[in-house]
Each structure stands twice: as structure tokens, then as C-alpha cells.
C-alpha positions, -999 to +999 in steps of 0.1 A: -585+169-169-554+187-158-536+155-149-546+140-182-532+170-201-500+169-181-497+132-187-501+137-224-477+166-226-450+150-204-434+129-232-434+158-256-419+182-230-394+156-220-383+151-256-380+188-262-360+192-230-337+164-239-331+180-274-325+214-259-300+197-235-282+182-265-281+215-282-267+231-251-240+204-249-231+210-286-228+247-280-204+239-251-183+217-274-181+245-300-171+269-273-142+245-263-131+245-300-147+213-313-161+225-346-169+190-358-199+190-335-233+187-351-269+183-337-300+166-351-332+180-336-365+164-346-401+171-340-414+206-349-401+226-379-387+251-355-364+225-339-354+213-373-345+248-384-325+254-353-304+222-358-299+230-395-288+265-387-265+253-360-248+228-383-245+253-411-229+277-386-202+252-376-194+244-412-191+281-420-168+287-390-146+257-400-143+271-436-136+306-424-108+293-401-094+272-429-093+301-453-078+324-427-050+299-419-042+295-456-042+333-461-019+338-431+005+310-442+007+324-477+013+360-464+040+347-440+056+327-468+057+357-491+072+379-463+098+352-456+108+349-493+112+387-495+134+388-464+156+360-476+159+371-512+162+408-509+200+407-511+214+379-532+246+363-518+262+364-553+254+401-555+271+407-521+301+387-532+305+406-565+300+440-549+327+433-523+350+421-550+344+453-569+352+474-538+384+455-533+393+462-569+387+499-565+407+499-533+437+484-551+433+512-577+431+537-548+399+552-562+386+566-530+356+585-543+344+555-562+348+534-531+328+559-510+300+560-536+298+523-541+300+515-504+273+541-497+250+525-522+257+490-509+249+501-473+216+517-485+205+483-500+215+464-469+195+488-447+165+486-470+167+447-468+163+447-430+139+476-427+105+462-436+085+490-420+049+485-408+040+464-439+063+436-449+047+432-484+046+469-494+070+499-496+066+535-507+071+540-544+098+566-539+117+542-516+116+514-542+127+539-569+157+549-547+166+513-542+168+509-580+190+541-582+214+527-556+214+493-572+223+508-606+252+527-590+267+494-579+261+477-612+276+506-631+310+498-615+307+461-623+294+465-659+312+497-668+302+511-702+280+481-708+246+498-703+227+530-698+198+533-674+170+558-673+144+561-645+113+581-651+094+585-618+063+606-618+062+628-586+024+622-583+033+587-571+049+599-539+030+587-509+016+556-527+027+521-520+040+494-543+046+456-536+080+454-521+109+442-543+092+437-576+114+462-594+149+451-586+146+415-598+130+428-631+158+453-636+184+427-628+169+402-652+170+429-680+206+437-672+220+402-668+199+383-693+190+411-717+219+434-720+251+417-706+246+386-728+249+407-759+281+420-774+270+456-778+260+480-751+223+484-743+198+507-726+173+500-699+144+523-692+121+521-661+090+543-661+066+546-632+036+569-636+000+574-624-028+567-648-062+577-632-066+551-604-038+528-616+000+528-614+017+519-646+052+504-645+071+498-678+105+482-680+120+484-715+154+470-727+170+467-761+189+435-753+188+401-768+151+395-761+135+361-763+107+342-782+073+354-771+063+318-764+092+315-739+083+348-724+047+336-718+060+305-701+080+326-676+047+338-661+034+303-657+066+285-647+068+270-612+098+273-590+110+239-601+110+243-638+140+248-660+123+279-675+121+296-641+157+286-631+170+301-663+149+332-659+158+343-625+190+357-611+179+355-574+157+331-555+128+354-562+119+355-599+093+365-624+070+337-614+072+348-577+065+384-587+035+372-607+023+352-577+026+381-553+007+405-577-020+379-580-022+375-542-024+412-536-045+423-565-063+393-578-083+402-609-072+439-606-038+440-622-019+433-654+015+417-658+025+415-694+058+405-710+063+413-747+096+402-763+112+394-796+145+376-801+172+402-810+148+431-804+146+434-766+119+430-740+091+451-726+074+444-693+042+462-684+025+461-650-007+478-640-017+478-604-043+497-583-031+528-565-025+519-528-023+547-502-028+524-472-015+488-474-036+477-444-068+486-463-058+469-496-078+436-497-089+414-525 
């Protein structure tokens, strides 16, 4: 009887052993990095469930790795664009030309002030800190102050600038280099293309668990339809090329905000031809960039 039982069970045990051996080989392949491995166990429902679970696991791992690689590449691309575009070559050229002009006029105090502001911007461009995509709010506000000092010499008596920075924002973080391109666009495209002097006002304040950034100018403005297109324009469109002064423009800012705060932010441009432009940004308060995730 025992021999008969063993004789009857042997094919079944042999089949199960072979399938377990196949599963073991598949596990070894996954361990070596071959995530395209799959198994097909047959027989009992338990073996079928094991094979289905194993195959689902490998598919999930592949998807997770793909998503992680795309996320890393996008983050590195944004960091590289920030590093390259922080100081525009034309801005450097114009600043140095202004310093030479002041030197010829022997305006020593102006040279000291302008050179000091320029050095601050250069230092900020190479000092990314522990987070390449974020900077402290007070640091970015100071960057704007130094930037305006330089532009005041180049566009003397052409514009007034007001910065309203709420002290409660100290210690919080903001996406790096989203303010300077916006201020520069307001100055170059909004104010300096008009015959009369203008005013730019930048307001940064805390609203409950959000930060509100409002940039307002009384320059030439634009049609609202064109303003809406700026947020959707790709880097290769005529709209984006006209809208930006530096390689990093409005579309890039919109892309970074969406990357960092997808579904949790507002980026609104309201404008009217001949009546100026208002840009409003709402983003979550960030006190630790490493913990800010979508």
C-alpha cells in the first residue's frame, strides 16, 4: 500500500518540485537584475496564486524603477537649468559695461554699491545649499533687492520698485529663482518698453498655510489671451521666446511649480494692454524641502 501511495504521489511531487525549482531560478534572475522574468505555476490554486503574485511583483518593481528614474532625471534637469540660467550672460555684460561707465565718471561710491550687488548675485548663483531647488524666502528677497540695485543704474529714473516682505515668512523656503525672472520680465517687457516711468511692486506674505506672491506692474501689459498662452507655451514657441529674457522663463517657472506642488498651487497672470500686469502665485508653506513631496 505504501509503495502504491508513493508511486501515485511521485509524479505530483516531481511536478511540484520542478515548479518550485523554476520559481527559485526566477527569484535568482530578479536578484541579478532581470526584472523581465516571469513564472507560470500550474496545478493547485496555491501555486497559481504564487505565480500571479510573483509576476505582479516584478511588474510593480519595473514600474517603480521607471518612475524613480524619470523623477530623478526631471529633478536633475531642473537643477541644471537653474545652475545655467541663474546669471544671464547679457546681464553680466550690461552690468560690467555700467561699472566701466561709472568708473569713467569717477563715481566711486556707485561703483562700490553696484559691484557689491553684482558679487552678491554671483555668490548666490554658485551657492545652492543643501537643496538645489529651494532657497530661503529671505534669501530670495535679498537677491531681488541686489538685482534692483544694479538695474537702477542701468535704467536710471525709468522705474520705481517696492518690495513688501512679511517677516513671518522667514525660515520658510521658496522654489529657487522664480522671483528674479518675473521681476525682470516686468521691468524689461512691461516698464522699459513704455515711454513713461513705471512702478513694480512685489509682495510676499503668509496666508494661513499658504504663501502668496503678487507681482504688479503698471507697464504696457498684454492681451489676456496672450498672457494665458505664456503659461502653456513650450520652450520652442515664439510666445515663449518673446516672453523670456533669460533661458529660464515663465513656462519653466510654471513647470517647476507643477513639479514641486502638483495640484497644490496657483500661478495666475492677469493683464490688459496698456494697463499693466498682475502675477499671483500661491504655494504651500515649506519649512523643510526634503519633506515636501507631491
